[in-house]
ChimeraX commands (.cxc) that place a marker at each C-alpha (Angstrom):
marker #1 position 27.36,-47.13,-118.95 radius 0.5
marker #1 position 28.07,-50.11,-121.15 radius 0.5
marker #1 position 29.02,-53.70,-120.35 radius 0.5
marker #1 position 30.99,-56.35,-122.18 radius 0.5
marker #1 position 31.06,-60.10,-121.74 radius 0.5
marker #1 position 33.75,-62.62,-122.63 radius 0.5
marker #1 position 33.04,-64.44,-125.85 radius 0.5
marker #1 position 31.22,-67.68,-125.06 radius 0.5
marker #1 position 31.72,-69.46,-128.40 radius 0.5
marker #1 position 28.86,-71.91,-128.07 radius 0.5
marker #1 position 28.57,-72.14,-124.30 radius 0.5
marker #1 position 25.06,-72.40,-122.94 radius 0.5
marker #1 position 25.82,-71.30,-119.38 radius 0.5
marker #1 position 25.24,-67.73,-118.26 radius 0.5
marker #1 position 28.20,-65.42,-118.68 radius 0.5
marker #1 position 29.43,-62.94,-116.09 radius 0.5
marker #1 position 30.12,-59.33,-117.05 radius 0.5
marker #1 position 33.81,-58.94,-117.88 radius 0.5
marker #1 position 34.09,-55.16,-118.29 radius 0.5
marker #1 position 32.03,-52.12,-117.30 radius 0.5
marker #1 position 32.58,-48.88,-119.21 radius 0.5
marker #1 position 31.39,-45.97,-117.12 radius 0.5
marker #1 position 31.25,-42.40,-118.51 radius 0.5
marker #1 position 30.78,-39.53,-116.06 radius 0.5
marker #1 position 30.84,-36.00,-117.44 radius 0.5
marker #1 position 34.20,-35.73,-119.25 radius 0.5
marker #1 position 35.78,-38.92,-117.87 radius 0.5
marker #1 position 35.54,-42.58,-118.77 radius 0.5
marker #1 position 36.33,-45.44,-116.40 radius 0.5
marker #1 position 36.90,-49.07,-117.34 radius 0.5
marker #1 position 36.24,-51.60,-114.59 radius 0.5
marker #1 position 37.84,-54.95,-115.41 radius 0.5
marker #1 position 35.66,-57.37,-113.46 radius 0.5
marker #1 position 37.88,-60.29,-114.44 radius 0.5
marker #1 position 40.66,-58.78,-112.32 radius 0.5
marker #1 position 40.77,-60.55,-108.97 radius 0.5
marker #1 position 41.44,-57.30,-107.07 radius 0.5
marker #1 position 38.17,-55.75,-108.28 radius 0.5
marker #1 position 35.84,-58.75,-108.27 radius 0.5
marker #1 position 36.77,-59.69,-104.68 radius 0.5
marker #1 position 36.76,-56.16,-103.21 radius 0.5
marker #1 position 33.50,-55.79,-101.27 radius 0.5
marker #1 position 33.33,-51.98,-101.51 radius 0.5
marker #1 position 33.69,-52.13,-105.30 radius 0.5
marker #1 position 31.10,-54.89,-105.60 radius 0.5
marker #1 position 28.64,-52.92,-103.43 radius 0.5
marker #1 position 29.23,-49.77,-105.53 radius 0.5
marker #1 position 28.52,-51.66,-108.75 radius 0.5
marker #1 position 25.34,-53.20,-107.29 radius 0.5
marker #1 position 24.10,-49.78,-106.15 radius 0.5
marker #1 position 24.95,-48.25,-109.52 radius 0.5
marker #1 position 23.13,-50.95,-111.48 radius 0.5
marker #1 position 20.03,-50.79,-109.30 radius 0.5
marker #1 position 19.73,-46.98,-109.52 radius 0.5
marker #1 position 16.90,-46.16,-111.93 radius 0.5
marker #1 position 18.35,-42.67,-112.52 radius 0.5
marker #1 position 21.51,-44.06,-114.15 radius 0.5
marker #1 position 21.27,-44.52,-117.93 radius 0.5
marker #1 position 22.40,-47.99,-118.90 radius 0.5
marker #1 position 23.06,-48.70,-122.59 radius 0.5
marker link #1:1,2 radius 0.2
marker link #1:2,3 radius 0.2
marker link #1:3,4 radius 0.2
marker link #1:4,5 radius 0.2
marker link #1:5,6 radius 0.2
marker link #1:6,7 radius 0.2
marker link #1:7,8 radius 0.2
marker link #1:8,9 radius 0.2
marker link #1:9,10 radius 0.2
marker link #1:10,11 radius 0.2
marker link #1:11,12 radius 0.2
marker link #1:12,13 radius 0.2
marker link #1:13,14 radius 0.2
marker link #1:14,15 radius 0.2
marker link #1:15,16 radius 0.2
marker link #1:16,17 radius 0.2
marker link #1:17,18 radius 0.2
marker link #1:18,19 radius 0.2
marker link #1:19,20 radius 0.2
marker link #1:20,21 radius 0.2
marker link #1:21,22 radius 0.2
marker link #1:22,23 radius 0.2
marker link #1:23,24 radius 0.2
marker link #1:24,25 radius 0.2
marker link #1:25,26 radius 0.2
marker link #1:26,27 radius 0.2
marker link #1:27,28 radius 0.2
marker link #1:28,29 radius 0.2
marker link #1:29,30 radius 0.2
marker link #1:30,31 radius 0.2
marker link #1:31,32 radius 0.2
marker link #1:32,33 radius 0.2
marker link #1:33,34 radius 0.2
marker link #1:34,35 radius 0.2
marker link #1:35,36 radius 0.2
marker link #1:36,37 radius 0.2
marker link #1:37,38 radius 0.2
marker link #1:38,39 radius 0.2
marker link #1:39,40 radius 0.2
marker link #1:40,41 radius 0.2
marker link #1:41,42 radius 0.2
marker link #1:42,43 radius 0.2
marker link #1:43,44 radius 0.2
marker link #1:44,45 radius 0.2
marker link #1:45,46 radius 0.2
marker link #1:46,47 radius 0.2
marker link #1:47,48 radius 0.2
marker link #1:48,49 radius 0.2
marker link #1:49,50 radius 0.2
marker link #1:50,51 radius 0.2
marker link #1:51,52 radius 0.2
marker link #1:52,53 radius 0.2
marker link #1:53,54 radius 0.2
marker link #1:54,55 radius 0.2
marker link #1:55,56 radius 0.2
marker link #1:56,57 radius 0.2
marker link #1:57,58 radius 0.2
marker link #1:58,59 radius 0.2
marker link #1:59,60 radius 0.2
view
């Protein structure tokens, strides 16, 4: 798992994650969190929260 943020270019405010790269076995998934359909879909948001809070998931 890897995450990317939008470039802030001097902003002081906290930035939201823009993209999550998720590798599972032989597949890679890119979750574009800037896309309205993903960021406002409650099942997807709950999945991401559960994934990030799981201590057994390696996060780079």
